C-alpha positions as CSV (number, residue, x, y, z in Angstrom):
1,M,-66.3,41.5,-38.8
2,K,-66.6,43.7,-36.0
3,I,-68.7,40.8,-34.1
4,L,-66.1,38.6,-34.8
5,H,-63.2,40.6,-33.6
6,I,-65.3,41.1,-30.4
7,A,-65.8,37.6,-30.1
8,C,-62.1,37.0,-30.2
9,L,-61.0,39.6,-27.2
10,A,-63.7,38.0,-25.4
11,G,-62.0,34.5,-25.7
12,L,-58.5,35.7,-25.1
13,L,-59.5,37.5,-21.9
14,W,-61.6,33.9,-20.6
15,L,-58.2,32.2,-21.5
16,T,-56.2,34.8,-19.6
17,G,-58.7,34.0,-16.5
18,C,-57.8,30.2,-17.0
19,A,-54.2,30.5,-17.1
20,T,-54.2,32.8,-13.8
21,T,-56.4,30.2,-12.1
22,G,-54.2,27.2,-12.9
23,S,-51.2,27.9,-12.0
24,V,-51.6,26.6,-8.5
25,P,-49.4,23.3,-8.2
26,D,-51.0,20.0,-7.1
27,Q,-49.6,19.8,-4.0
28,A,-51.0,16.6,-3.1
29,A,-49.0,14.7,-5.7
30,A,-45.7,15.9,-4.0
31,G,-47.0,14.7,-0.7
32,G,-48.2,18.1,0.4
33,S,-51.9,18.7,2.3
34,T,-55.0,19.7,-0.5
35,T,-56.4,22.0,2.1
36,S,-57.7,25.6,0.6
37,T,-57.0,27.5,3.7
38,K,-53.1,27.7,2.2
39,A,-52.0,31.4,1.2
40,P,-51.8,32.0,-2.3
41,I,-48.7,30.9,-3.9
42,A,-47.0,34.5,-5.5
43,P,-46.7,35.0,-9.0
44,H,-43.1,33.4,-10.1
45,T,-40.7,36.8,-11.0
46,P,-38.1,35.5,-13.5
47,V,-34.7,36.1,-13.2
48,I,-32.8,38.3,-15.7
49,P,-29.2,38.2,-16.1
50,N,-27.3,41.4,-15.7
51,G,-26.2,42.9,-19.1
52,P,-26.2,41.5,-22.2
53,L,-25.8,37.7,-22.8
54,K,-22.5,36.3,-23.9
55,P,-21.3,33.2,-25.6
56,I,-19.9,30.5,-23.5
57,T,-16.2,30.3,-24.3
58,A,-13.9,27.2,-24.8
59,A,-12.3,27.3,-21.4
60,Q,-15.4,27.2,-19.5
61,A,-16.9,24.4,-21.0
62,A,-13.6,22.6,-20.4
63,S,-13.7,23.3,-16.7
64,G,-17.0,21.4,-16.4
65,E,-19.1,24.3,-15.7
66,V,-21.3,22.7,-18.7
67,A,-22.0,19.1,-18.2
68,S,-21.8,17.0,-21.1
69,L,-25.1,15.1,-22.5
70,S,-23.3,12.1,-23.6
71,A,-22.2,9.7,-20.8
72,P,-18.3,8.9,-20.5
73,A,-17.1,6.1,-23.1
74,D,-15.3,4.7,-20.9
75,L,-13.4,5.4,-17.1
76,W,-10.5,7.3,-18.1
77,D,-13.3,9.5,-20.4
78,R,-15.0,9.8,-17.0
79,I,-11.5,11.0,-15.0
80,R,-10.7,13.6,-17.7
81,R,-14.4,15.2,-17.1
82,G,-13.2,15.7,-13.3
83,F,-9.7,16.9,-13.6
84,A,-10.2,19.9,-11.4
85,M,-6.6,20.8,-10.1
86,P,-4.4,23.5,-11.8
87,D,-1.8,22.4,-13.9
88,L,1.7,22.6,-12.9
89,Q,3.8,23.9,-15.5
90,H,7.8,22.8,-14.5
91,E,10.5,21.4,-16.4
92,L,10.2,18.5,-14.1
93,V,6.7,17.4,-15.8
94,Q,8.6,17.2,-19.0
95,D,11.5,15.2,-17.7
96,R,8.9,12.9,-15.9
97,E,6.7,12.8,-19.1
98,Q,9.4,11.6,-21.0
99,W,10.2,8.9,-18.4
100,Y,6.7,7.4,-18.2
101,A,6.6,7.4,-22.3
102,T,9.8,5.6,-22.7
103,R,8.3,2.8,-20.9
104,P,5.3,1.6,-22.0
105,D,5.4,-2.0,-21.0
106,Y,5.8,-0.4,-17.2
107,M,2.6,1.6,-17.9
108,Q,0.6,-1.0,-19.2
109,R,1.1,-3.4,-16.1
110,M,0.7,-0.4,-13.8
111,T,-2.7,0.8,-15.7
112,E,-3.9,-2.8,-16.2
113,R,-3.3,-3.7,-12.2
114,S,-5.3,-0.5,-11.4
115,S,-8.4,-1.4,-13.5
116,K,-9.8,-3.4,-10.3
117,Y,-9.8,-0.1,-8.0
118,L,-10.2,2.8,-10.4
119,F,-13.8,2.7,-10.6
120,H,-14.5,2.8,-6.7
121,I,-11.3,5.5,-6.0
122,V,-13.8,7.9,-9.1
123,E,-16.8,7.2,-7.1
124,E,-15.5,8.2,-4.1
125,L,-14.3,11.7,-5.4
126,E,-17.1,12.7,-7.2
127,R,-19.1,11.9,-4.2
128,R,-17.0,14.1,-1.9
129,G,-16.3,16.8,-4.7
130,M,-12.8,16.3,-5.2
131,P,-10.2,16.5,-8.3
132,T,-10.3,13.2,-10.0
133,E,-6.6,13.7,-10.5
134,L,-6.3,12.2,-7.2
135,A,-7.6,8.6,-8.7
136,L,-4.0,8.8,-10.2
137,L,-2.3,9.3,-7.1
138,P,-1.7,5.5,-6.3
139,Y,0.1,5.5,-9.8
140,I,2.9,7.5,-7.9
141,E,2.9,6.0,-4.6
142,S,2.6,2.1,-5.5
143,A,2.0,1.5,-9.1
144,F,-1.7,0.3,-8.2
145,N,0.2,-2.4,-6.0
146,P,-2.1,-2.7,-2.8
147,Q,1.0,-5.2,-1.3
148,A,3.6,-2.4,-1.7
149,V,5.6,-2.2,1.3
150,S,8.5,0.9,1.2
151,S,11.5,1.1,2.9
152,A,10.0,3.4,5.8
153,K,7.5,0.8,6.4
154,A,4.6,2.5,4.3
155,A,2.3,-0.3,2.9
156,G,-0.5,-0.1,0.7
157,M,-1.6,1.0,-2.7
158,W,-1.9,4.6,-0.8
159,Q,1.4,3.7,1.3
160,F,0.4,4.5,4.8
161,M,2.6,4.5,7.4
162,P,1.9,2.5,10.7
163,A,1.1,5.7,12.6
164,T,-0.6,7.3,10.1
165,G,-3.0,4.3,9.6
166,N,-3.6,4.1,12.8
167,Y,-4.5,7.8,13.1
168,F,-7.4,7.4,10.3
169,D,-8.9,4.0,11.7
170,L,-6.9,1.4,9.6
171,K,-6.4,-1.6,11.8
172,Q,-3.4,-3.4,11.9
173,N,-3.1,-6.8,13.8
174,A,-2.2,-10.4,13.3
175,F,-4.6,-11.0,11.0
176,R,-4.9,-8.3,8.9
177,D,-3.7,-4.8,7.7
178,D,-6.3,-2.3,6.4
179,R,-3.5,0.0,5.0
180,R,-3.5,-2.6,1.9
181,D,-7.6,-2.9,2.6
182,V,-9.2,-1.5,-0.8
183,L,-12.1,0.2,0.7
184,A,-10.7,1.2,4.0
185,S,-7.5,2.4,2.6
186,T,-9.1,4.6,0.1
187,R,-11.7,6.2,2.6
188,A,-8.2,6.8,4.7
189,A,-6.5,8.4,2.1
190,L,-9.1,10.7,0.6
191,D,-10.1,12.1,3.9
192,Y,-6.5,12.7,4.6
193,L,-6.1,14.7,1.5
194,Q,-9.2,16.5,2.5
195,K,-7.9,17.7,5.6
196,L,-4.7,18.7,4.1
197,Y,-6.3,20.7,1.7
198,G,-8.1,22.2,4.1
199,M,-5.2,23.5,6.0
200,F,-3.0,24.7,3.3
201,G,-5.8,25.7,0.6
202,D,-3.5,24.5,-2.3
203,W,-3.9,20.8,-4.1
204,H,-0.1,20.9,-4.4
205,L,0.8,21.7,-1.2
206,A,-1.8,18.9,0.2
207,L,-0.1,17.0,-2.0
208,A,3.1,17.7,-0.9
209,A,2.2,17.0,2.3
210,Y,1.0,13.9,1.8
211,N,4.1,12.7,1.0
212,W,6.4,14.7,3.1
213,G,3.8,15.3,6.3
214,E,1.8,18.5,7.1
215,G,4.4,19.7,9.7
216,S,7.2,19.5,7.3
217,V,5.4,21.5,4.8
218,G,4.0,23.9,7.4
219,R,7.9,24.8,8.9
220,A,8.9,25.1,5.2
221,I,6.3,27.6,4.3
222,A,7.3,29.7,7.8
223,R,10.7,29.7,7.0
224,N,9.7,31.5,3.1
225,Q,7.1,33.7,4.7
226,K,9.7,35.0,7.2
227,L,12.5,35.5,4.6
228,G,9.4,37.3,2.0
229,L,9.8,34.4,-0.4
230,G,6.9,32.4,-2.1
231,T,5.0,30.0,-0.6
232,S,3.6,28.1,-3.5
233,Y,4.6,24.6,-4.0
234,T,7.3,25.3,-6.7
235,D,8.6,28.0,-3.8
236,L,9.5,26.0,-1.3
237,N,12.9,24.3,-0.4
238,M,12.2,20.3,-0.4
239,P,13.4,16.8,-0.1
240,A,14.0,15.3,-3.7
241,E,11.1,13.0,-3.6
242,T,8.6,15.7,-2.1
243,R,10.0,17.9,-5.2
244,M,9.5,15.3,-7.8
245,Y,6.1,14.1,-6.2
246,V,3.3,16.7,-7.9
247,P,5.7,16.7,-11.2
248,K,5.0,12.5,-11.3
249,L,1.1,12.9,-10.9
250,Q,0.8,16.1,-13.7
251,A,2.9,13.8,-16.1
252,V,0.6,10.7,-15.6
253,K,-2.3,13.3,-15.8
254,N,-1.1,15.2,-19.0
255,I,-0.8,11.4,-20.4
256,V,-4.2,10.1,-19.6
257,A,-5.5,13.4,-20.9
258,N,-3.8,12.6,-24.1
259,P,-2.3,9.4,-24.6
260,E,-2.0,9.9,-28.2
261,A,0.6,12.9,-27.7
262,F,2.7,10.3,-25.9
263,N,2.0,7.3,-28.1
264,T,0.9,5.9,-25.8
265,E,-2.1,3.2,-25.4
266,L,-4.6,3.3,-22.1
267,P,-6.3,-0.3,-21.7
268,L,-9.9,0.1,-21.6
269,I,-11.3,0.2,-18.1
270,E,-15.2,0.3,-18.2
271,N,-17.2,2.4,-16.3
272,H,-18.9,0.3,-13.9
273,P,-18.2,-1.5,-11.0
274,Y,-15.3,-4.0,-11.3
275,F,-16.2,-5.5,-7.7
276,Q,-19.3,-6.0,-5.0
277,T,-19.0,-6.1,-1.3
278,V,-20.4,-9.7,0.2
279,D,-21.4,-10.1,3.6
280,I,-19.6,-12.6,5.6
281,T,-21.3,-14.4,8.7
282,H,-19.0,-16.9,9.6
283,D,-15.0,-17.7,10.0
284,I,-14.4,-19.1,6.6
285,D,-11.2,-20.2,4.6
286,V,-9.9,-18.1,1.9
287,S,-9.6,-21.2,0.0
288,L,-13.4,-21.9,0.2
289,V,-14.4,-18.5,-0.6
290,A,-12.3,-18.6,-3.8
291,S,-13.5,-22.1,-4.5
292,L,-17.1,-21.3,-4.1
293,A,-17.1,-18.1,-6.1
294,G,-14.9,-19.6,-8.7
295,I,-11.9,-17.6,-8.5
296,R,-8.5,-18.4,-8.2
297,E,-7.2,-17.4,-4.6
298,E,-5.1,-15.1,-6.0
299,D,-7.6,-13.0,-7.7
300,F,-9.7,-13.0,-4.4
301,R,-6.2,-12.0,-2.6
302,A,-5.8,-9.1,-5.4
303,L,-9.3,-7.6,-4.1
304,N,-9.0,-8.5,-0.5
305,P,-5.2,-7.8,0.2
306,S,-5.7,-7.0,3.7
307,F,-5.5,-10.6,4.8
308,K,-2.3,-12.1,6.4
309,R,-3.9,-15.2,6.9
310,P,-5.5,-18.2,5.6
311,V,-9.0,-18.2,7.2
312,I,-11.3,-14.6,7.4
313,L,-12.5,-13.5,10.6
314,A,-16.0,-12.3,10.3
315,A,-16.2,-10.6,13.6
316,G,-13.0,-8.3,12.4
317,T,-13.7,-8.2,8.2
318,P,-17.8,-8.9,8.0
319,Q,-17.2,-8.2,4.4
320,I,-15.2,-9.2,1.3
321,L,-15.0,-8.2,-2.3
322,L,-15.5,-10.3,-5.1
323,P,-15.6,-9.7,-9.0
324,W,-19.0,-8.3,-10.2
325,D,-20.3,-11.6,-11.8
326,N,-18.9,-13.9,-9.0
327,A,-20.5,-12.5,-6.0
328,K,-23.2,-14.0,-6.9
329,V,-22.2,-17.5,-7.3
330,F,-20.2,-17.3,-4.4
331,Q,-23.7,-16.4,-2.3
332,R,-25.6,-19.3,-4.3
333,N,-23.1,-22.2,-3.6
334,L,-22.6,-20.7,0.1
335,E,-26.0,-21.3,0.4
336,A,-26.1,-24.6,-0.8
337,K,-23.0,-25.5,1.1
338,R,-24.7,-27.0,4.6
339,E,-22.2,-29.6,5.8
340,G,-18.8,-29.3,7.2
341,Q,-17.0,-26.2,8.4
342,Y,-16.3,-23.2,6.8
343,A,-12.7,-22.3,8.6
344,S,-10.0,-24.6,9.1
345,W,-8.1,-22.3,11.3
346,T,-9.3,-20.3,14.4
347,V,-7.1,-18.2,17.1
348,W,-5.9,-19.2,20.4
349,S,-4.5,-16.6,22.8
350,V,-1.4,-17.7,24.6
351,P,-2.0,-18.0,28.3
352,T,1.5,-17.7,29.4
353,T,4.8,-16.8,28.0
354,M,6.3,-20.1,26.2
355,S,8.4,-21.6,23.4
356,V,7.2,-22.1,20.2
357,A,8.0,-26.0,20.7
358,E,5.6,-25.6,23.7
359,A,3.2,-23.8,21.9
360,A,3.1,-25.9,19.2
361,Q,2.5,-29.4,21.2
362,R,-0.3,-27.6,22.5
363,A,-1.8,-26.7,19.5
364,G,-1.7,-30.1,18.4
365,M,0.9,-29.2,15.4
366,S,4.1,-29.2,14.6
367,E,7.0,-26.2,15.5
368,A,7.7,-25.7,11.7
369,D,4.3,-25.4,10.7
370,L,3.3,-23.0,14.0
371,R,6.3,-21.0,13.1
372,S,5.7,-20.7,9.5
373,M,1.8,-20.0,10.1
374,N,2.4,-17.3,12.4
375,N,5.9,-15.8,10.6
376,I,7.7,-16.7,14.1
377,P,11.5,-15.9,13.5
378,P,14.3,-18.6,15.5
379,R,15.1,-18.0,18.8
380,M,12.3,-16.2,20.1
381,L,9.7,-16.9,22.9
382,I,5.9,-16.3,22.8
383,K,4.4,-13.8,24.9
384,A,1.3,-14.3,27.0
385,G,-1.5,-12.7,25.8
386,S,-0.2,-13.2,22.1
387,A,-3.2,-14.5,19.0
388,L,-1.8,-17.7,17.5
389,M,-3.3,-19.2,14.2
390,V,-3.9,-22.4,15.1
391,P,-5.8,-25.6,13.7
392,R,-9.5,-25.7,14.4
393,S,-10.9,-28.7,15.8
394,T,-14.1,-30.5,14.1
395,T,-16.0,-29.8,17.2
396,T,-15.4,-26.0,17.2
397,R,-18.7,-24.1,16.6
398,Q,-18.1,-20.7,18.2
399,D,-16.0,-18.3,15.8
400,V,-13.2,-16.0,17.1
401,S,-14.7,-12.8,19.0
402,S,-14.6,-9.7,17.9
403,H,-12.0,-8.0,20.4
404,L,-9.6,-10.9,19.2
405,A,-10.1,-10.4,15.5
406,D,-9.7,-6.6,15.8
407,N,-7.2,-6.4,18.5
408,G,-5.0,-9.8,18.1
409,Q,-1.6,-9.3,18.2
410,L,1.8,-11.6,17.9
411,S,4.2,-10.3,21.1
412,L,7.6,-11.9,20.8
413,T,10.6,-11.6,23.6
414,P,14.2,-13.0,22.5
415,E,15.4,-16.4,24.3
416,I,17.8,-15.5,26.8
417,V,20.9,-17.4,25.9
418,T,22.2,-19.4,29.3
419,R,25.5,-20.8,29.7
420,R,27.0,-24.1,31.8
421,T,28.4,-22.5,34.8
422,T,29.8,-24.2,38.0
423,V,29.7,-22.0,41.5
424,R,31.5,-23.5,44.8
425,A,28.8,-23.9,47.6
426,G,29.7,-21.7,50.9
427,K,29.0,-22.6,54.0
428,G,25.7,-23.7,54.8
429,D,24.6,-23.6,50.9
430,T,21.3,-25.3,49.7
431,V,19.8,-26.2,46.6
432,A,17.3,-23.0,48.1
433,S,19.9,-20.4,48.7
434,I,21.8,-21.1,45.6
435,A,18.5,-20.7,43.4
436,R,18.1,-17.4,45.4
437,R,21.3,-15.8,44.9
438,Y,21.3,-16.2,41.2
439,K,17.9,-15.9,40.7
440,L,17.0,-19.3,39.4
441,A,14.1,-22.0,40.1
442,A,15.0,-24.1,42.8
443,A,13.7,-27.1,41.0
444,S,16.1,-26.3,37.9
445,V,19.3,-26.2,40.2
446,A,17.9,-29.7,41.5
447,D,17.6,-31.1,38.4
448,W,21.0,-29.7,37.1
449,N,22.6,-31.4,40.2
450,D,20.7,-34.6,40.4
451,V,19.4,-34.0,44.0
452,R,16.5,-33.5,45.8
453,A,15.3,-29.9,45.9
454,N,15.7,-29.5,49.9
455,A,19.5,-30.8,49.6
456,A,22.5,-29.0,51.4
457,F,25.7,-28.9,49.7
458,K,29.0,-29.2,51.1
459,V,31.4,-26.3,51.6
460,G,33.6,-26.0,48.3
461,Q,31.4,-28.3,46.6
462,Q,31.2,-27.7,42.3
463,V,27.5,-26.8,42.0
464,V,26.0,-26.5,38.2
465,V,24.0,-23.8,37.1
466,Y,22.9,-22.0,33.9
467,L,23.1,-18.4,33.9
468,P,22.2,-16.0,30.9
469,V,24.8,-14.5,28.9
470,R,24.5,-10.9,28.4
471,Q,26.6,-9.0,25.8
472,G,28.6,-11.7,25.4
473,Q,29.8,-12.3,28.3
474,A,28.7,-14.9,31.3
475,R,26.8,-13.3,34.4
476,S,29.0,-13.2,37.3
477,S,28.2,-12.5,41.0
478,S,30.8,-12.5,43.4
479,S,30.1,-13.3,46.6
480,A,32.0,-14.0,49.8
481,R,31.3,-17.8,49.8
482,A,31.0,-18.4,46.1
483,S,33.1,-18.1,43.1
484,V,32.1,-18.4,39.4
485,G,34.3,-20.7,37.2
486,T,34.1,-20.3,33.6
487,A,32.8,-23.0,31.3
488,A,34.5,-24.0,28.1
489,K,32.5,-23.4,25.4
490,R,28.7,-22.0,25.4
491,Q,26.1,-24.5,25.0
492,A,22.3,-25.3,26.0
493,P,21.2,-26.8,29.2
494,A,21.4,-30.5,28.9
495,P,18.3,-32.4,29.8
496,S,17.7,-33.8,33.0
497,R,18.5,-37.7,33.7
498,R,15.1,-37.9,35.2
499,G,13.4,-36.9,31.8
500,G,12.5,-33.2,32.7
501,T,13.2,-30.2,30.7
502,P,16.0,-27.9,32.4
503,S,14.6,-23.8,32.9
504,K,16.5,-22.7,29.5
505,V,15.5,-18.9,30.0
506,K,14.7,-16.3,32.4
507,R,11.1,-15.0,31.4
508,R,10.3,-11.5,31.2
């Protein structure tokens, strides 16, 4: 037995030595060097918590300090797990809960519409470490309708005003409005919310600023500080819309957290992407994209609501969104298409200010079609430099440039209504002198009076001119040698008997 006892002790000593020398990791497996000149690794010191171990409370588990081992059952479950904003306790929250709970049809339409966009928003929030309650904000802003436009001209599901959109690099031109774009507007909204949270350090105040403006919230806080009052969301004096803003979000959050308590059923939204991005390398018709992808055009526009025209300009929008299963179908069919054009439309930069009729004639389309395609109202001129969508000829191979695709705008100016007026010629008056006096083209004056451009008028001769009408009054001019007669009624200039077109307006 004594021999056996000694043998056991020797074995333990040998094993202890093996454990000590074998604790050096294999650095080659991690990309490190295996050279023996490395300094020996210091022995590991275990971290022992201060004080006795305590059980985890239910509140700690609910706050996300302990991650669940099970994957979220659906996207709603994933959103619930990311709730991180403090709850607002206020009677207005109960009021809004009641409002939403008594409108199940509205809730159903709104949540079903959101199923296309929610996964992407939640992904972005989690990537930034932001509370997932913010994924519910478009319910309050726009009912998740990317085509929504407010009375104040805020647009998209995140409701950006034009100036704020420009500040966050959301392009707004003749061909697209990125305030409606799913990816771009979400990026801008989360950038803005992060900025506001950094300013106020409170999510409720950040949301108030998102709705009311950071300047307004800052001034409201300063007023309360000056009066020695509280500066939380519920303490501030705000407009009614902003006062209801966070209670609305809190109410939706409460319904999502526990729909059964409100007799509400949320539609199933799977915890996987609804869409994926697809690269576009050529200008291409929206109708062709939908056809190649095997989807309806309205389904395509639901994912790509920023496009204003029937063609996608690749230089301005090199990516589109397609439903996950249809993206590969589109790419396969696009590769198989080798004949014909991809785009039926192109962009023409108008060289000089002109009438819609003249622009339509140059573009080879009817005036009605040009107006409809470019949303041109009546009695407007198209200003020089405007970008018009016009038919693309079969021989055109060049796509629209990136500068035009990103910056093209339609600029209009009102036509100046003219009135037929007669003036008496003075001594020595000619076509040229009359034209100079009333700032008209000499050719037009000659045309209206059926004389040559170098003709002279007799003293007292009635000379026809068409003068602009301003504020309902005929423009008059007093001169020692000319008096203006009034016209019987307001009318458009008559065409020349020689077939020419009179100068109707003065271009600005």
